[in-house]
C-alpha positions, 0 to 999 in steps of 0.5 A: 138258586138263591144268591146266598148258595151260589156265593157259598158254593163258590167259596166252598169249592175254591181250592184252598190246598193250593195256597201257602200256609198262614202260621198266623191263622187263628186255626193254627197260631203257629207262635201264639198257641202253648207248646208241649215238645220235649224241650218245652218240658225240659225248659219248665223242668229247668226252670223249677231247678227239677233238672239241671244241666252240667256244663262241659269245658269242651262241649259245653251243654251238649253231652247233658243235653242229650241225655237229657233228652234222650238223644242218642250219641250214636245218632251223630251226623256231621255236615262241613257245607256251610249252610247253617246260620253258624256258617262261618265257623263250619268247615271240613275240619270243624263241621256241624254235628246234629244229634236226633232222636224221633222227637228232637234234633240238637244241632252242635258247632265248635266255638259257637255261642249257642245250641240249635234245637228243634222240638216236635210238638205234638200239635204245632209242628216242629219247634225251634229253640237255642241253648246259650253256650255260656257257663255264667248263664243259667241254662235256658231255652229261647225260641228261635221260630223268626230266624230259623223259619227263613231256612226251614219253611219253604217248598223243601219242608212241604210249607210248614216248619221243618227239617230236611237233609240238603246234598249240596256241591262243596268247595274244600272251604265247605262253600257250597257252589249253589249256582251247580243246584243240589237236592232234597234227600229223602227216601225216594231218593237216589244214593248218587244224589245224596249227602254232599256236603256230608261226612259218611261213614259206613259200608255201601258196597258199589254204590256212589254218593256224593258225601266225604267229597268236594268240587276241586273245579268251579267250572265243572262243580259236578265233578266231585273228588270222589278217590277217598270218599267212599266205604270209610269206616270211620271219620278224618282223624282230624275230624273225629278227635273233637266230636262225641262219637268218631262217626256220621253213621250212613244208616242215621244219614238214611233215618234222618231222611226218612224221618224229617220228611214225614215229619214235615208231611205230619204236621201239613196235614195237621194244618190243612185239616184245621184249616179246613174245618175252620173254612168249612165252620165259617160257611156254616156260621155266615149263612146260618146251616152246614153246607154240604159244598163247603163239607165236600170242599174240606174233605177233599182238602184233608184227603188230598194231603192225607193220601200223599202222607200215607204213600210216603208213610207206606214208601211208595216210590222208596229208592232201591238200595243197590248193594247191602249197607252196613252202619259204622257205629251202633246206631242201628242197634240203639234205634231198632230197640227204641220202638214197641215189638211183637212177642216175636220181636218183629218191629217197625223199626228193624232195618232191612239195608239190603234192598231197602230201608227197613224190613216192614215197609211202614213207617214206625212214625205211626206211633209217634204223638205227632200222629197220634195227635192228628185231628180226628177228620185226618186220623180217620180217614188215614186209618180207614184208608192203610186197613183197606190197602192191609187187608186185601192185595193190590195188584197194580198201581203205586201199592202194587210193591206190598207184598202180601207177606209185608202186609201180613207182618204188618198187620201182626205188628200193629195188633200185637202193639195197638197199645201204643196206637191211636184208638182210630187206628185201632178200630180200623184194623182188619184183625180181631182184638183180644 
């Protein structure tokens, strides 16, 4: 074998996906490339005075910002653990409020100098901003990637800029007892490991969680005081009077957990695909011709990450609910109405909340701009695999829990809402198109 072919083969077969992603790589350019997320768009409208934000004496720009970004107040979640860069202002009577939509999350702390914002860019993933809470200044967003990525870029975020729901063992002051460990929560997590350091309102029957509870004994931090922490209908009076909603809805928490990891995985697949294709094309330029080995290596890298995303979007490994769950606010109603539905009212956003989170086990994030904007090499493979899994019963393995009824319902919903889906997915669906 010629020497250049040996070198090409060696480089092409290195498992590049095992290495951390370089955000400064020319195929990514995370901080340098232009972005078009909802906050960047709103920033341009503010600069041109097309939009103005009203200042509220108690909450600053928070109410106006939520309205401008289309983030529902009902999504409010309150975290009292000191796990933010504004930790000194956070405690059990002054928790941090987080509001979210499909593409934006907004953090608010009483007395804080800034609002914290994370927005999903269709190409660059989660981008972080702050907005000064000073009425003397014209409202303007400042990108804060360097500071925010200290906590929002690690294994818990799939090693890309992203969001997580973290569960800790908190003292009554809100200080986490880090020596006791903690958990990162998504739809695969047992309920009993979720929401340590968070307020939780809503009904969940006999199921126990870590929310609303404190570690009273540093020597035994896992023995949380849960005497008054379960099945709460509202926040404590001393807390709820200071927030836009009297709730930290359990359903909002469940949905956010699913969404945050899903978006991290979509970003990871996007970045991995761009890096794989860049490496493939580099090898072709170096040696003056395409390399079958390099192409195969890129394909393996893309498929490995795509398969992980697909498992998550189809709720493989979802922790079953042992009892029905009911939210305390209108979040479920608002959430279900905000996405496309078929002629029978069926939607991927419909909640189940009896034995599982969603009625139809395919994530609504297939409609998201980030999913639409996956590179064709990744989206094409995902679409083909999803269509294959939905077209025929899987009798064993990780997808066996996807029943014939589930598959039929999902296919019918996708067919009826195809105008909201990426073209590659529509083309792959095993249904007759009108």
